[in-house]
mmCIF file of the N, C-alpha and C atoms, coordinates in Angstrom:
data_MODEL
# 
_entry.id   MODEL 
# 
loop_
_atom_site.group_PDB 
_atom_site.id 
_atom_site.type_symbol 
_atom_site.label_atom_id 
_atom_site.label_alt_id 
_atom_site.label_comp_id 
_atom_site.label_asym_id 
_atom_site.label_entity_id 
_atom_site.label_seq_id 
_atom_site.pdbx_PDB_ins_code 
_atom_site.Cartn_x 
_atom_site.Cartn_y 
_atom_site.Cartn_z 
_atom_site.occupancy 
_atom_site.B_iso_or_equiv 
_atom_site.pdbx_formal_charge 
_atom_site.auth_seq_id 
_atom_site.auth_comp_id 
_atom_site.auth_asym_id 
_atom_site.auth_atom_id 
_atom_site.pdbx_PDB_model_num 
ATOM 1   N N  . UNK A 1 1  ? 0.845  -1.176 0.000  1.00 0.00 ? 1  UNK A N  1 
ATOM 2   C CA . UNK A 1 1  ? 0.000  0.000  0.000  1.00 0.00 ? 1  UNK A CA 1 
ATOM 3   C C  . UNK A 1 1  ? 0.889  1.237  0.000  1.00 0.00 ? 1  UNK A C  1 
ATOM 4   N N  . UNK A 1 2  ? 0.617  2.156  -0.901 1.00 0.00 ? 2  UNK A N  1 
ATOM 5   C CA . UNK A 1 2  ? 1.416  3.382  -0.958 1.00 0.00 ? 2  UNK A CA 1 
ATOM 6   C C  . UNK A 1 2  ? 0.814  4.449  -0.041 1.00 0.00 ? 2  UNK A C  1 
ATOM 7   N N  . UNK A 1 3  ? 1.666  5.324  0.387  1.00 0.00 ? 3  UNK A N  1 
ATOM 8   C CA . UNK A 1 3  ? 1.239  6.400  1.272  1.00 0.00 ? 3  UNK A CA 1 
ATOM 9   C C  . UNK A 1 3  ? 1.097  7.673  0.463  1.00 0.00 ? 3  UNK A C  1 
ATOM 10  N N  . UNK A 1 4  ? 0.008  8.355  0.632  1.00 0.00 ? 4  UNK A N  1 
ATOM 11  C CA . UNK A 1 4  ? -0.229 9.613  -0.066 1.00 0.00 ? 4  UNK A CA 1 
ATOM 12  C C  . UNK A 1 4  ? 0.106  10.769 0.857  1.00 0.00 ? 4  UNK A C  1 
ATOM 13  N N  . UNK A 1 5  ? 0.720  11.787 0.284  1.00 0.00 ? 5  UNK A N  1 
ATOM 14  C CA . UNK A 1 5  ? 1.046  12.992 1.026  1.00 0.00 ? 5  UNK A CA 1 
ATOM 15  C C  . UNK A 1 5  ? -0.061 14.021 0.789  1.00 0.00 ? 5  UNK A C  1 
ATOM 16  N N  . UNK A 1 6  ? -0.492 14.672 1.852  1.00 0.00 ? 6  UNK A N  1 
ATOM 17  C CA . UNK A 1 6  ? -1.543 15.683 1.760  1.00 0.00 ? 6  UNK A CA 1 
ATOM 18  C C  . UNK A 1 6  ? -0.957 17.018 2.188  1.00 0.00 ? 6  UNK A C  1 
ATOM 19  N N  . UNK A 1 7  ? -1.171 18.041 1.380  1.00 0.00 ? 7  UNK A N  1 
ATOM 20  C CA . UNK A 1 7  ? -0.765 19.391 1.741  1.00 0.00 ? 7  UNK A CA 1 
ATOM 21  C C  . UNK A 1 7  ? -2.010 20.240 1.895  1.00 0.00 ? 7  UNK A C  1 
ATOM 22  N N  . UNK A 1 8  ? -2.122 20.867 3.050  1.00 0.00 ? 8  UNK A N  1 
ATOM 23  C CA . UNK A 1 8  ? -3.236 21.767 3.338  1.00 0.00 ? 8  UNK A CA 1 
ATOM 24  C C  . UNK A 1 8  ? -2.760 23.181 3.041  1.00 0.00 ? 8  UNK A C  1 
ATOM 25  N N  . UNK A 1 9  ? -3.489 23.899 2.185  1.00 0.00 ? 9  UNK A N  1 
ATOM 26  C CA . UNK A 1 9  ? -3.156 25.281 1.863  1.00 0.00 ? 9  UNK A CA 1 
ATOM 27  C C  . UNK A 1 9  ? -4.221 26.172 2.484  1.00 0.00 ? 9  UNK A C  1 
ATOM 28  N N  . UNK A 1 10 ? -3.778 27.090 3.332  1.00 0.00 ? 10 UNK A N  1 
ATOM 29  C CA . UNK A 1 10 ? -4.670 28.043 3.996  1.00 0.00 ? 10 UNK A CA 1 
ATOM 30  C C  . UNK A 1 10 ? -4.296 29.435 3.511  1.00 0.00 ? 10 UNK A C  1 
ATOM 31  N N  . UNK A 1 11 ? -5.299 30.236 3.223  1.00 0.00 ? 11 UNK A N  1 
ATOM 32  C CA . UNK A 1 11 ? -5.077 31.612 2.794  1.00 0.00 ? 11 UNK A CA 1 
ATOM 33  C C  . UNK A 1 11 ? -5.653 32.541 3.849  1.00 0.00 ? 11 UNK A C  1 
ATOM 34  N N  . UNK A 1 12 ? -4.896 33.565 4.200  1.00 0.00 ? 12 UNK A N  1 
ATOM 35  C CA . UNK A 1 12 ? -5.371 34.497 5.215  1.00 0.00 ? 12 UNK A CA 1 
ATOM 36  C C  . UNK A 1 12 ? -4.907 35.916 4.929  1.00 0.00 ? 12 UNK A C  1 
ATOM 37  N N  . UNK A 1 13 ? -5.612 36.842 5.522  1.00 0.00 ? 13 UNK A N  1 
ATOM 38  C CA . UNK A 1 13 ? -5.225 38.250 5.498  1.00 0.00 ? 13 UNK A CA 1 
ATOM 39  C C  . UNK A 1 13 ? -5.802 38.900 6.745  1.00 0.00 ? 13 UNK A C  1 
ATOM 40  N N  . UNK A 1 14 ? -4.925 39.264 7.658  1.00 0.00 ? 14 UNK A N  1 
ATOM 41  C CA . UNK A 1 14 ? -5.333 39.915 8.913  1.00 0.00 ? 14 UNK A CA 1 
ATOM 42  C C  . UNK A 1 14 ? -6.381 39.114 9.675  1.00 0.00 ? 14 UNK A C  1 
ATOM 43  N N  . UNK A 1 15 ? -6.089 37.839 9.880  1.00 0.00 ? 15 UNK A N  1 
ATOM 44  C CA . UNK A 1 15 ? -7.015 36.969 10.612 1.00 0.00 ? 15 UNK A CA 1 
ATOM 45  C C  . UNK A 1 15 ? -6.283 36.151 11.681 1.00 0.00 ? 15 UNK A C  1 
ATOM 46  N N  . UNK A 1 16 ? -5.394 36.774 12.400 1.00 0.00 ? 16 UNK A N  1 
ATOM 47  C CA . UNK A 1 16 ? -4.610 36.055 13.410 1.00 0.00 ? 16 UNK A CA 1 
ATOM 48  C C  . UNK A 1 16 ? -5.498 35.330 14.412 1.00 0.00 ? 16 UNK A C  1 
ATOM 49  N N  . UNK A 1 17 ? -6.597 35.938 14.806 1.00 0.00 ? 17 UNK A N  1 
ATOM 50  C CA . UNK A 1 17 ? -7.479 35.314 15.797 1.00 0.00 ? 17 UNK A CA 1 
ATOM 51  C C  . UNK A 1 17 ? -8.151 34.060 15.257 1.00 0.00 ? 17 UNK A C  1 
ATOM 52  N N  . UNK A 1 18 ? -8.317 33.963 13.954 1.00 0.00 ? 18 UNK A N  1 
ATOM 53  C CA . UNK A 1 18 ? -8.937 32.772 13.372 1.00 0.00 ? 18 UNK A CA 1 
ATOM 54  C C  . UNK A 1 18 ? -7.905 31.733 12.941 1.00 0.00 ? 18 UNK A C  1 
ATOM 55  N N  . UNK A 1 19 ? -6.725 32.187 12.594 1.00 0.00 ? 19 UNK A N  1 
ATOM 56  C CA . UNK A 1 19 ? -5.679 31.259 12.157 1.00 0.00 ? 19 UNK A CA 1 
ATOM 57  C C  . UNK A 1 19 ? -5.227 30.376 13.315 1.00 0.00 ? 19 UNK A C  1 
ATOM 58  N N  . UNK A 1 20 ? -5.091 30.943 14.497 1.00 0.00 ? 20 UNK A N  1 
ATOM 59  C CA . UNK A 1 20 ? -4.602 30.183 15.646 1.00 0.00 ? 20 UNK A CA 1 
ATOM 60  C C  . UNK A 1 20 ? -5.461 28.957 15.936 1.00 0.00 ? 20 UNK A C  1 
ATOM 61  N N  . UNK A 1 21 ? -6.784 29.085 16.121 1.00 0.00 ? 21 UNK A N  1 
ATOM 62  C CA . UNK A 1 21 ? -7.570 27.867 16.377 1.00 0.00 ? 21 UNK A CA 1 
ATOM 63  C C  . UNK A 1 21 ? -7.611 26.912 15.188 1.00 0.00 ? 21 UNK A C  1 
ATOM 64  N N  . UNK A 1 22 ? -7.539 27.443 13.982 1.00 0.00 ? 22 UNK A N  1 
ATOM 65  C CA . UNK A 1 22 ? -7.519 26.573 12.806 1.00 0.00 ? 22 UNK A CA 1 
ATOM 66  C C  . UNK A 1 22 ? -6.267 25.711 12.798 1.00 0.00 ? 22 UNK A C  1 
ATOM 67  N N  . UNK A 1 23 ? -5.124 26.327 13.066 1.00 0.00 ? 23 UNK A N  1 
ATOM 68  C CA . UNK A 1 23 ? -3.874 25.565 13.097 1.00 0.00 ? 23 UNK A CA 1 
ATOM 69  C C  . UNK A 1 23 ? -3.846 24.599 14.269 1.00 0.00 ? 23 UNK A C  1 
ATOM 70  N N  . UNK A 1 24 ? -4.442 24.972 15.389 1.00 0.00 ? 24 UNK A N  1 
ATOM 71  C CA . UNK A 1 24 ? -4.529 24.049 16.526 1.00 0.00 ? 24 UNK A CA 1 
ATOM 72  C C  . UNK A 1 24 ? -5.290 22.787 16.127 1.00 0.00 ? 24 UNK A C  1 
ATOM 73  N N  . UNK A 1 25 ? -6.388 22.947 15.392 1.00 0.00 ? 25 UNK A N  1 
ATOM 74  C CA . UNK A 1 25 ? -7.180 21.792 14.943 1.00 0.00 ? 25 UNK A CA 1 
ATOM 75  C C  . UNK A 1 25 ? -6.394 20.935 13.969 1.00 0.00 ? 25 UNK A C  1 
ATOM 76  N N  . UNK A 1 26 ? -5.698 21.579 13.051 1.00 0.00 ? 26 UNK A N  1 
ATOM 77  C CA . UNK A 1 26 ? -4.917 20.827 12.064 1.00 0.00 ? 26 UNK A CA 1 
ATOM 78  C C  . UNK A 1 26 ? -3.773 20.098 12.755 1.00 0.00 ? 26 UNK A C  1 
ATOM 79  N N  . UNK A 1 27 ? -3.127 20.742 13.703 1.00 0.00 ? 27 UNK A N  1 
ATOM 80  C CA . UNK A 1 27 ? -2.023 20.090 14.410 1.00 0.00 ? 27 UNK A CA 1 
ATOM 81  C C  . UNK A 1 27 ? -2.509 18.833 15.110 1.00 0.00 ? 27 UNK A C  1 
ATOM 82  N N  . UNK A 1 28 ? -3.678 18.900 15.700 1.00 0.00 ? 28 UNK A N  1 
ATOM 83  C CA . UNK A 1 28 ? -4.236 17.754 16.406 1.00 0.00 ? 28 UNK A CA 1 
ATOM 84  C C  . UNK A 1 28 ? -4.498 16.589 15.453 1.00 0.00 ? 28 UNK A C  1 
ATOM 85  N N  . UNK A 1 29 ? -4.923 16.911 14.235 1.00 0.00 ? 29 UNK A N  1 
ATOM 86  C CA . UNK A 1 29 ? -5.336 15.874 13.294 1.00 0.00 ? 29 UNK A CA 1 
ATOM 87  C C  . UNK A 1 29 ? -4.259 15.455 12.298 1.00 0.00 ? 29 UNK A C  1 
ATOM 88  N N  . UNK A 1 30 ? -3.190 16.205 12.190 1.00 0.00 ? 30 UNK A N  1 
ATOM 89  C CA . UNK A 1 30 ? -2.215 15.924 11.138 1.00 0.00 ? 30 UNK A CA 1 
ATOM 90  C C  . UNK A 1 30 ? -1.371 14.701 11.470 1.00 0.00 ? 30 UNK A C  1 
ATOM 91  N N  . UNK A 1 31 ? -0.775 14.139 10.431 1.00 0.00 ? 31 UNK A N  1 
ATOM 92  C CA . UNK A 1 31 ? 0.086  12.980 10.598 1.00 0.00 ? 31 UNK A CA 1 
ATOM 93  C C  . UNK A 1 31 ? 1.405  13.253 9.885  1.00 0.00 ? 31 UNK A C  1 
ATOM 94  N N  . UNK A 1 32 ? 2.243  12.260 9.836  1.00 0.00 ? 32 UNK A N  1 
ATOM 95  C CA . UNK A 1 32 ? 3.570  12.440 9.237  1.00 0.00 ? 32 UNK A CA 1 
ATOM 96  C C  . UNK A 1 32 ? 3.498  12.744 7.746  1.00 0.00 ? 32 UNK A C  1 
ATOM 97  N N  . UNK A 1 33 ? 2.372  12.450 7.114  1.00 0.00 ? 33 UNK A N  1 
ATOM 98  C CA . UNK A 1 33 ? 2.250  12.647 5.672  1.00 0.00 ? 33 UNK A CA 1 
ATOM 99  C C  . UNK A 1 33 ? 1.436  13.894 5.329  1.00 0.00 ? 33 UNK A C  1 
ATOM 100 N N  . UNK A 1 34 ? 1.354  14.809 6.259  1.00 0.00 ? 34 UNK A N  1 
ATOM 101 C CA . UNK A 1 34 ? 0.603  16.046 6.062  1.00 0.00 ? 34 UNK A CA 1 
ATOM 102 C C  . UNK A 1 34 ? 1.533  17.235 6.227  1.00 0.00 ? 34 UNK A C  1 
ATOM 103 N N  . UNK A 1 35 ? 1.436  18.184 5.311  1.00 0.00 ? 35 UNK A N  1 
ATOM 104 C CA . UNK A 1 35 ? 2.155  19.440 5.480  1.00 0.00 ? 35 UNK A CA 1 
ATOM 105 C C  . UNK A 1 35 ? 1.158  20.577 5.337  1.00 0.00 ? 35 UNK A C  1 
ATOM 106 N N  . UNK A 1 36 ? 1.514  21.715 5.904  1.00 0.00 ? 36 UNK A N  1 
ATOM 107 C CA . UNK A 1 36 ? 0.620  22.868 5.911  1.00 0.00 ? 36 UNK A CA 1 
ATOM 108 C C  . UNK A 1 36 ? 1.353  24.072 5.337  1.00 0.00 ? 36 UNK A C  1 
ATOM 109 N N  . UNK A 1 37 ? 0.747  24.691 4.333  1.00 0.00 ? 37 UNK A N  1 
ATOM 110 C CA . UNK A 1 37 ? 1.256  25.923 3.735  1.00 0.00 ? 37 UNK A CA 1 
ATOM 111 C C  . UNK A 1 37 ? 0.233  27.006 4.037  1.00 0.00 ? 37 UNK A C  1 
ATOM 112 N N  . UNK A 1 38 ? 0.673  28.089 4.625  1.00 0.00 ? 38 UNK A N  1 
ATOM 113 C CA . UNK A 1 38 ? -0.223 29.198 4.905  1.00 0.00 ? 38 UNK A CA 1 
ATOM 114 C C  . UNK A 1 38 ? 0.236  30.403 4.101  1.00 0.00 ? 38 UNK A C  1 
ATOM 115 N N  . UNK A 1 39 ? -0.613 30.833 3.176  1.00 0.00 ? 39 UNK A N  1 
ATOM 116 C CA . UNK A 1 39 ? -0.313 31.985 2.333  1.00 0.00 ? 39 UNK A CA 1 
ATOM 117 C C  . UNK A 1 39 ? -0.959 33.217 2.950  1.00 0.00 ? 39 UNK A C  1 
ATOM 118 N N  . UNK A 1 40 ? -0.145 34.167 3.298  1.00 0.00 ? 40 UNK A N  1 
ATOM 119 C CA . UNK A 1 40 ? -0.607 35.387 3.961  1.00 0.00 ? 40 UNK A CA 1 
ATOM 120 C C  . UNK A 1 40 ? -0.507 36.554 2.992  1.00 0.00 ? 40 UNK A C  1 
ATOM 121 N N  . UNK A 1 41 ? -1.637 37.191 2.739  1.00 0.00 ? 41 UNK A N  1 
ATOM 122 C CA . UNK A 1 41 ? -1.617 38.310 1.782  1.00 0.00 ? 41 UNK A CA 1 
ATOM 123 C C  . UNK A 1 41 ? -1.490 39.644 2.503  1.00 0.00 ? 41 UNK A C  1 
ATOM 124 N N  . UNK A 1 42 ? -0.350 39.834 3.142  1.00 0.00 ? 42 UNK A N  1 
ATOM 125 C CA . UNK A 1 42 ? 0.001  41.125 3.720  1.00 0.00 ? 42 UNK A CA 1 
ATOM 126 C C  . UNK A 1 42 ? -0.637 41.472 5.043  1.00 0.00 ? 42 UNK A C  1 
ATOM 127 N N  . UNK A 1 43 ? -0.779 40.503 5.935  1.00 0.00 ? 43 UNK A N  1 
ATOM 128 C CA . UNK A 1 43 ? -1.381 40.788 7.245  1.00 0.00 ? 43 UNK A CA 1 
ATOM 129 C C  . UNK A 1 43 ? -0.566 41.800 8.037  1.00 0.00 ? 43 UNK A C  1 
ATOM 130 N N  . UNK A 1 44 ? -1.278 42.621 8.772  1.00 0.00 ? 44 UNK A N  1 
ATOM 131 C CA . UNK A 1 44 ? -0.624 43.610 9.634  1.00 0.00 ? 44 UNK A CA 1 
ATOM 132 C C  . UNK A 1 44 ? -1.133 43.492 11.073 1.00 0.00 ? 44 UNK A C  1 
ATOM 133 N N  . UNK A 1 45 ? -1.736 42.355 11.399 1.00 0.00 ? 45 UNK A N  1 
ATOM 134 C CA . UNK A 1 45 ? -2.343 42.169 12.717 1.00 0.00 ? 45 UNK A CA 1 
ATOM 135 C C  . UNK A 1 45 ? -1.583 41.196 13.610 1.00 0.00 ? 45 UNK A C  1 
ATOM 136 N N  . UNK A 1 46 ? -0.380 40.819 13.227 1.00 0.00 ? 46 UNK A N  1 
ATOM 137 C CA . UNK A 1 46 ? 0.411  39.883 14.015 1.00 0.00 ? 46 UNK A CA 1 
ATOM 138 C C  . UNK A 1 46 ? 0.392  38.459 13.470 1.00 0.00 ? 46 UNK A C  1 
ATOM 139 N N  . UNK A 1 47 ? -0.311 38.238 12.370 1.00 0.00 ? 47 UNK A N  1 
ATOM 140 C CA . UNK A 1 47 ? -0.367 36.895 11.785 1.00 0.00 ? 47 UNK A CA 1 
ATOM 141 C C  . UNK A 1 47 ? 1.026  36.404 11.414 1.00 0.00 ? 47 UNK A C  1 
ATOM 142 N N  . UNK A 1 48 ? 1.788  37.224 10.739 1.00 0.00 ? 48 UNK A N  1 
ATOM 143 C CA . UNK A 1 48 ? 3.139  36.812 10.312 1.00 0.00 ? 48 UNK A CA 1 
ATOM 144 C C  . UNK A 1 48 ? 4.027  36.484 11.501 1.00 0.00 ? 48 UNK A C  1 
ATOM 145 N N  . UNK A 1 49 ? 3.945  37.287 12.539 1.00 0.00 ? 49 UNK A N  1 
ATOM 146 C CA . UNK A 1 49 ? 4.750  37.039 13.739 1.00 0.00 ? 49 UNK A CA 1 
ATOM 147 C C  . UNK A 1 49 ? 4.336  35.727 14.392 1.00 0.00 ? 49 UNK A C  1 
ATOM 148 N N  . UNK A 1 50 ? 3.038  35.480 14.454 1.00 0.00 ? 50 UNK A N  1 
ATOM 149 C CA . UNK A 1 50 ? 2.548  34.225 15.032 1.00 0.00 ? 50 UNK A CA 1 
ATOM 150 C C  . UNK A 1 50 ? 3.058  33.024 14.248 1.00 0.00 ? 50 UNK A C  1 
ATOM 151 N N  . UNK A 1 51 ? 3.034  33.118 12.924 1.00 0.00 ? 51 UNK A N  1 
ATOM 152 C CA . UNK A 1 51 ? 3.460  31.986 12.094 1.00 0.00 ? 51 UNK A CA 1 
ATOM 153 C C  . UNK A 1 51 ? 4.919  31.620 12.318 1.00 0.00 ? 51 UNK A C  1 
ATOM 154 N N  . UNK A 1 52 ? 5.726  32.572 12.719 1.00 0.00 ? 52 UNK A N  1 
ATOM 155 C CA . UNK A 1 52 ? 7.136  32.287 13.008 1.00 0.00 ? 52 UNK A CA 1 
ATOM 156 C C  . UNK A 1 52 ? 7.285  31.377 14.219 1.00 0.00 ? 52 UNK A C  1 
ATOM 157 N N  . UNK A 1 53 ? 6.238  31.272 15.036 1.00 0.00 ? 53 UNK A N  1 
ATOM 158 C CA . UNK A 1 53 ? 6.287  30.427 16.239 1.00 0.00 ? 53 UNK A CA 1 
ATOM 159 C C  . UNK A 1 53 ? 5.751  29.018 15.979 1.00 0.00 ? 53 UNK A C  1 
ATOM 160 N N  . UNK A 1 54 ? 5.308  28.755 14.762 1.00 0.00 ? 54 UNK A N  1 
ATOM 161 C CA . UNK A 1 54 ? 4.734  27.450 14.419 1.00 0.00 ? 54 UNK A CA 1 
ATOM 162 C C  . UNK A 1 54 ? 5.658  26.786 13.399 1.00 0.00 ? 54 UNK A C  1 
ATOM 163 N N  . UNK A 1 55 ? 6.619  25.989 13.867 1.00 0.00 ? 55 UNK A N  1 
ATOM 164 C CA . UNK A 1 55 ? 7.660  25.464 12.975 1.00 0.00 ? 55 UNK A CA 1 
ATOM 165 C C  . UNK A 1 55 ? 7.170  24.495 11.909 1.00 0.00 ? 55 UNK A C  1 
ATOM 166 N N  . UNK A 1 56 ? 6.034  23.879 12.082 1.00 0.00 ? 56 UNK A N  1 
ATOM 167 C CA . UNK A 1 56 ? 5.554  22.894 11.106 1.00 0.00 ? 56 UNK A CA 1 
ATOM 168 C C  . UNK A 1 56 ? 4.698  23.513 9.996  1.00 0.00 ? 56 UNK A C  1 
ATOM 169 N N  . UNK A 1 57 ? 4.543  24.838 10.018 1.00 0.00 ? 57 UNK A N  1 
ATOM 170 C CA . UNK A 1 57 ? 3.800  25.541 8.972  1.00 0.00 ? 57 UNK A CA 1 
ATOM 171 C C  . UNK A 1 57 ? 4.784  26.250 8.049  1.00 0.00 ? 57 UNK A C  1 
ATOM 172 N N  . UNK A 1 58 ? 4.608  26.061 6.752  1.00 0.00 ? 58 UNK A N  1 
ATOM 173 C CA . UNK A 1 58 ? 5.396  26.785 5.756  1.00 0.00 ? 58 UNK A CA 1 
ATOM 174 C C  . UNK A 1 58 ? 4.625  28.057 5.437  1.00 0.00 ? 58 UNK A C  1 
ATOM 175 N N  . UNK A 1 59 ? 5.187  29.197 5.782  1.00 0.00 ? 59 UNK A N  1 
ATOM 176 C CA . UNK A 1 59 ? 4.516  30.471 5.555  1.00 0.00 ? 59 UNK A CA 1 
ATOM 177 C C  . UNK A 1 59 ? 4.972  31.074 4.229  1.00 0.00 ? 59 UNK A C  1 
ATOM 178 N N  . UNK A 1 60 ? 4.004  31.541 3.468  1.00 0.00 ? 60 UNK A N  1 
ATOM 179 C CA . UNK A 1 60 ? 4.273  32.238 2.216  1.00 0.00 ? 60 UNK A CA 1 
ATOM 180 C C  . UNK A 1 60 ? 3.824  33.679 2.423  1.00 0.00 ? 60 UNK A C  1 
ATOM 181 N N  . UNK A 1 61 ? 4.786  34.587 2.446  1.00 0.00 ? 61 UNK A N  1 
ATOM 182 C CA . UNK A 1 61 ? 4.464  35.999 2.652  1.00 0.00 ? 61 UNK A CA 1 
ATOM 183 C C  . UNK A 1 61 ? 4.086  36.657 1.338  1.00 0.00 ? 61 UNK A C  1 
ATOM 184 N N  . UNK A 1 62 ? 3.026  37.400 1.387  1.00 0.00 ? 62 UNK A N  1 
ATOM 185 C CA . UNK A 1 62 ? 2.579  38.116 0.202  1.00 0.00 ? 62 UNK A CA 1 
ATOM 186 C C  . UNK A 1 62 ? 2.322  39.576 0.543  1.00 0.00 ? 62 UNK A C  1 
ATOM 187 N N  . UNK A 1 63 ? 1.672  40.256 -0.353 1.00 0.00 ? 63 UNK A N  1 
ATOM 188 C CA . UNK A 1 63 ? 1.354  41.664 -0.147 1.00 0.00 ? 63 UNK A CA 1 
ATOM 189 C C  . UNK A 1 63 ? -0.160 41.853 -0.237 1.00 0.00 ? 63 UNK A C  1 
ATOM 190 N N  . UNK A 1 64 ? -0.666 42.965 0.324  1.00 0.00 ? 64 UNK A N  1 
ATOM 191 C CA . UNK A 1 64 ? -2.118 43.188 0.308  1.00 0.00 ? 64 UNK A CA 1 
ATOM 192 C C  . UNK A 1 64 ? -2.719 43.234 -1.094 1.00 0.00 ? 64 UNK A C  1 
ATOM 193 N N  . UNK A 1 65 ? -1.944 43.579 -2.086 1.00 0.00 ? 65 UNK A N  1 
ATOM 194 C CA . UNK A 1 65 ? -2.506 43.667 -3.439 1.00 0.00 ? 65 UNK A CA 1 
ATOM 195 C C  . UNK A 1 65 ? -2.646 42.297 -4.122 1.00 0.00 ? 65 UNK A C  1 
ATOM 196 N N  . UNK A 1 66 ? -2.265 41.230 -3.438 1.00 0.00 ? 66 UNK A N  1 
ATOM 197 C CA . UNK A 1 66 ? -2.442 39.884 -3.983 1.00 0.00 ? 66 UNK A CA 1 
ATOM 198 C C  . UNK A 1 66 ? -3.902 39.442 -3.928 1.00 0.00 ? 66 UNK A C  1 
ATOM 199 N N  . UNK A 1 67 ? -4.610 39.930 -2.946 1.00 0.00 ? 67 UNK A N  1 
ATOM 200 C CA . UNK A 1 67 ? -5.979 39.513 -2.686 1.00 0.00 ? 67 UNK A CA 1 
ATOM 201 C C  . UNK A 1 67 ? -6.036 38.009 -2.474 1.00 0.00 ? 67 UNK A C  1 
ATOM 202 N N  . UNK A 1 68 ? -7.235 37.473 -2.418 1.00 0.00 ? 68 UNK A N  1 
ATOM 203 C CA . UNK A 1 68 ? -7.407 36.062 -2.102 1.00 0.00 ? 68 UNK A CA 1 
ATOM 204 C C  . UNK A 1 68 ? -6.859 35.169 -3.210 1.00 0.00 ? 68 UNK A C  1 
ATOM 205 N N  . UNK A 1 69 ? -7.179 35.494 -4.457 1.00 0.00 ? 69 UNK A N  1 
ATOM 206 C CA . UNK A 1 69 ? -6.762 34.639 -5.578 1.00 0.00 ? 69 UNK A CA 1 
ATOM 207 C C  . UNK A 1 69 ? -5.240 34.571 -5.706 1.00 0.00 ? 69 UNK A C  1 
ATOM 208 N N  . UNK A 1 70 ? -4.577 35.704 -5.586 1.00 0.00 ? 70 UNK A N  1 
ATOM 209 C CA . UNK A 1 70 ? -3.126 35.720 -5.692 1.00 0.00 ? 70 UNK A CA 1 
ATOM 210 C C  . UNK A 1 70 ? -2.462 34.954 -4.566 1.00 0.00 ? 70 UNK A C  1 
ATOM 211 N N  . UNK A 1 71 ? -2.994 35.096 -3.356 1.00 0.00 ? 71 UNK A N  1 
ATOM 212 C CA . UNK A 1 71 ? -2.437 34.369 -2.215 1.00 0.00 ? 71 UNK A CA 1 
ATOM 213 C C  . UNK A 1 71 ? -2.689 32.867 -2.360 1.00 0.00 ? 71 UNK A C  1 
ATOM 214 N N  . UNK A 1 72 ? -3.864 32.502 -2.868 1.00 0.00 ? 72 UNK A N  1 
ATOM 215 C CA . UNK A 1 72 ? -4.160 31.090 -3.109 1.00 0.00 ? 72 UNK A CA 1 
ATOM 216 C C  . UNK A 1 72 ? -3.182 30.506 -4.122 1.00 0.00 ? 72 UNK A C  1 
ATOM 217 N N  . UNK A 1 73 ? -2.944 31.213 -5.200 1.00 0.00 ? 73 UNK A N  1 
ATOM 218 C CA . UNK A 1 73 ? -1.995 30.747 -6.216 1.00 0.00 ? 73 UNK A CA 1 
ATOM 219 C C  . UNK A 1 73 ? -0.594 30.595 -5.627 1.00 0.00 ? 73 UNK A C  1 
ATOM 220 N N  . UNK A 1 74 ? -0.160 31.582 -4.839 1.00 0.00 ? 74 UNK A N  1 
ATOM 221 C CA . UNK A 1 74 ? 1.174  31.521 -4.227 1.00 0.00 ? 74 UNK A CA 1 
ATOM 222 C C  . UNK A 1 74 ? 1.284  30.321 -3.290 1.00 0.00 ? 74 UNK A C  1 
ATOM 223 N N  . UNK A 1 75 ? 0.235  30.065 -2.514 1.00 0.00 ? 75 UNK A N  1 
ATOM 224 C CA . UNK A 1 75 ? 0.239  28.909 -1.612 1.00 0.00 ? 75 UNK A CA 1 
ATOM 225 C C  . UNK A 1 75 ? 0.284  27.590 -2.360 1.00 0.00 ? 75 UNK A C  1 
ATOM 226 N N  . UNK A 1 76 ? -0.488 27.493 -3.429 1.00 0.00 ? 76 UNK A N  1 
ATOM 227 C CA . UNK A 1 76 ? -0.504 26.255 -4.228 1.00 0.00 ? 76 UNK A CA 1 
ATOM 228 C C  . UNK A 1 76 ? 0.825  26.040 -4.955 1.00 0.00 ? 76 UNK A C  1 
ATOM 229 N N  . UNK A 1 77 ? 1.417  27.112 -5.436 1.00 0.00 ? 77 UNK A N  1 
ATOM 230 C CA . UNK A 1 77 ? 2.730  26.982 -6.077 1.00 0.00 ? 77 UNK A CA 1 
ATOM 231 C C  . UNK A 1 77 ? 3.751  26.479 -5.072 1.00 0.00 ? 77 UNK A C  1 
ATOM 232 N N  . UNK A 1 78 ? 3.738  27.033 -3.869 1.00 0.00 ? 78 UNK A N  1 
ATOM 233 C CA . UNK A 1 78 ? 4.676  26.590 -2.823 1.00 0.00 ? 78 UNK A CA 1 
ATOM 234 C C  . UNK A 1 78 ? 4.409  25.143 -2.440 1.00 0.00 ? 78 UNK A C  1 
ATOM 235 N N  . UNK A 1 79 ? 3.146  24.772 -2.344 1.00 0.00 ? 79 UNK A N  1 
ATOM 236 C CA . UNK A 1 79 ? 2.801  23.389 -1.998 1.00 0.00 ? 79 UNK A CA 1 
ATOM 237 C C  . UNK A 1 79 ? 3.294  22.434 -3.081 1.00 0.00 ? 79 UNK A C  1 
ATOM 238 N N  . UNK A 1 80 ? 3.172  22.828 -4.335 1.00 0.00 ? 80 UNK A N  1 
ATOM 239 C CA . UNK A 1 80 ? 3.642  21.998 -5.438 1.00 0.00 ? 80 UNK A CA 1 
ATOM 240 C C  . UNK A 1 80 ? 5.138  21.865 -5.496 1.00 0.00 ? 80 UNK A C  1 
ATOM 241 N N  . UNK A 1 81 ? 5.863  22.831 -4.935 1.00 0.00 ? 81 UNK A N  1 
ATOM 242 C CA . UNK A 1 81 ? 7.326  22.781 -4.931 1.00 0.00 ? 81 UNK A CA 1 
ATOM 243 C C  . UNK A 1 81 ? 7.847  21.639 -4.084 1.00 0.00 ? 81 UNK A C  1 
ATOM 244 N N  . UNK A 1 82 ? 7.049  21.136 -3.143 1.00 0.00 ? 82 UNK A N  1 
ATOM 245 C CA . UNK A 1 82 ? 7.454  20.033 -2.276 1.00 0.00 ? 82 UNK A CA 1 
ATOM 246 C C  . UNK A 1 82 ? 7.241  18.671 -2.923 1.00 0.00 ? 82 UNK A C  1 
ATOM 247 N N  . UNK A 1 83 ? 6.556  18.624 -4.045 1.00 0.00 ? 83 UNK A N  1 
ATOM 248 C CA . UNK A 1 83 ? 6.220  17.344 -4.678 1.00 0.00 ? 83 UNK A CA 1 
ATOM 249 C C  . UNK A 1 83 ? 7.348  16.823 -5.521 1.00 0.00 ? 83 UNK A C  1 
# 
């Protein structure tokens, strides 16, 4: 039986209060074959600083002009780089 790798891509912008419980849930459920990429589109509320404290999350820093679609694309590109 082969093992499949799953990458979770999360997109955020100034949502530190929501990212923390989301990552807590993912950490509880994740396994050795799961990775997490969080694409941040220019947060200024402490999200980026918080992500530096979570070593198992790959953070992709973006800018506010990326909007949701641009941040999603950046996260998916980064997730694909691990394959």
